[in-house]
C-alpha positions in Angstrom: -37.6 36.2 38.2 -36.9 36.8 34.4 -40.4 36.6 32.3 -40.8 34.1 29.3 -39.5 36.8 26.8 -36.1 37.3 28.8 -35.2 33.5 27.8 -36.3 33.8 24.2 -34.2 36.9 24.0 -31.2 35.0 25.8 -31.5 32.1 23.4 -31.6 34.4 20.4 -28.3 36.1 21.6 -26.8 32.8 22.0 -27.7 31.7 18.5 -26.2 34.8 17.1 -22.7 34.0 18.5 -22.7 30.4 17.0 -20.8 31.6 13.6 -18.2 33.5 15.8 -17.6 30.5 18.1 -17.3 28.1 15.0 -14.7 30.4 13.7 -12.8 30.5 16.9 -13.0 26.7 17.3 -11.7 26.3 13.5 -8.7 28.8 14.4 -8.1 26.4 17.7 -8.6 23.3 15.9 -6.1 24.0 13.3 -3.5 25.2 15.8 -4.0 22.5 17.8 -3.6 20.0 14.9 -0.4 22.0 13.9 1.1 21.7 17.4 0.2 17.6 17.2 2.1 17.3 13.9 4.8 19.1 14.8 5.2 17.2 18.4 4.8 13.8 16.7 7.0 14.6 13.8 6.7 13.4 10.1 8.4 10.0 10.7 5.9 9.1 13.5 3.1 10.2 11.2 4.7 7.7 8.6 5.2 5.0 10.7 1.3 5.2 11.8 0.4 4.5 8.1 2.7 1.8 7.6 0.8 -1.4 7.8 3.5 -4.2 7.6 2.6 -7.6 8.3 4.1 -11.2 8.0 2.8 -14.6 7.1 4.4 -18.1 7.9 4.9 -20.7 5.1 4.5 -24.3 5.1 8.3 -24.8 4.7 9.1 -22.6 7.8 9.8 -19.6 5.5 8.5 -16.2 6.2 7.1 -13.7 3.8 7.0 -9.9 5.0 4.7 -7.4 3.2 6.1 -4.0 3.9 3.1 -1.5 2.8 3.7 2.5 2.8 7.0 2.7 2.2 8.5 5.9 1.3 9.4 6.0 -2.6 7.0 3.4 -3.6 3.6 4.2 -5.5 0.7 4.2 -3.0 -0.5 0.6 -4.1 2.6 -1.0 -4.3 4.6 -2.9 -1.4 7.8 -4.7 -0.9 7.6 -8.2 -0.4 10.6 -10.1 1.2 10.6 -14.0 1.3 12.9 -15.9 3.6 12.6 -19.5 2.6 13.0 -22.2 5.4 13.7 -25.8 4.5 11.9 -27.8 7.1 8.9 -27.5 9.0 10.2 -26.0 12.1 10.2 -22.6 13.6 10.9 -19.6 11.2 12.9 -18.0 13.8 15.7 -20.6 13.0 16.1 -19.1 9.6 16.1 -15.5 10.6 17.8 -15.1 13.8 17.7 -11.9 15.6 20.5 -9.5 15.1 21.8 -11.0 11.9 21.3 -9.8 8.3 20.0 -12.6 5.9 19.8 -12.6 2.1 16.2 -13.1 1.1 14.0 -12.8 -2.2 12.8 -9.4 -2.6 10.0 -8.2 -5.0 8.1 -4.9 -5.5 4.5 -5.7 -6.2 1.5 -3.6 -7.4 -1.0 -6.3 -7.5 -1.4 -10.1 -7.5 1.3 -11.5 -9.9 2.3 -8.1 -10.9 5.8 -8.4 -9.3 9.2 -7.1 -10.3 12.1 -9.1 -8.6 15.0 -7.2 -6.9 18.4 -7.5 -7.6 19.4 -7.5 -4.0 17.4 -8.0 -0.6 18.1 -8.6 2.9 16.5 -8.2 6.2 17.5 -8.1 9.7 15.1 -8.9 12.6 15.9 -6.6 15.6 13.2 -7.5 18.2 10.0 -9.8 18.5 7.5 -10.2 21.1 7.2 -12.9 23.3 4.8 -14.8 21.1 6.4 -14.1 17.8 3.5 -12.2 16.7 5.0 -9.0 16.0 8.7 -8.3 14.9 10.7 -5.2 14.4 13.5 -4.9 12.1 15.5 -3.2 9.1 15.5 -4.1 5.2 17.7 -3.2 2.2 16.3 -3.7 -1.0 17.7 -2.9 -4.4 16.4 -2.7 -8.1 19.2 -2.0 -10.2 20.1 1.7 -9.0 17.0 2.4 -7.0 17.3 1.4 -3.3 15.0 1.1 -0.4 16.0 0.9 3.1 14.7 1.7 6.5 12.9 0.1 9.7 9.9 -1.7 9.9 7.2 -3.2 12.5 5.4 -6.2 11.3 2.5 -8.1 12.9 1.7 -11.7 12.0 -1.1 -12.4 9.8 -2.8 -15.6 9.2 -3.5 -17.0 5.6 -7.0 -16.6 4.6 -7.9 -19.1 3.5 -5.6 -21.1 5.6 -2.9 -22.6 3.7 -2.8 -26.4 3.8 0.6 -27.9 4.5 1.4 -31.5 3.5 
């Protein structure tokens, strides 16, 4: 049976190995992170940071906020507004698989928006409850163009909008 000094020596030897274990873990952790990034690809990581959402307006219009779009400044967003016309379901005005011209803006804060020279949107699919949609967009600001895919989640107005 080992004596009391033996466990102190074993503990001391274990503590001496901690810096080396940290170094090995650091190397392995960096290698693992690199493998994950290569496996997922840059597009997947970009999509993960893409925080798009949409809101429904009183006139059955819908406003899409596309955030994290490549080519925009970090605090800018593309805002795409499809105007309805009557208080019925917004999907009547934005049917799936059809391009629709919309009002486009590049916004960098409340009231700080630049209107696009052209903008259109195409809904590719939506979930059963209409709470999440995926689609494509094309927006032009003179010579500068943005296009791509998005996935947007429904977001309620906060505070709620009062429709008359």
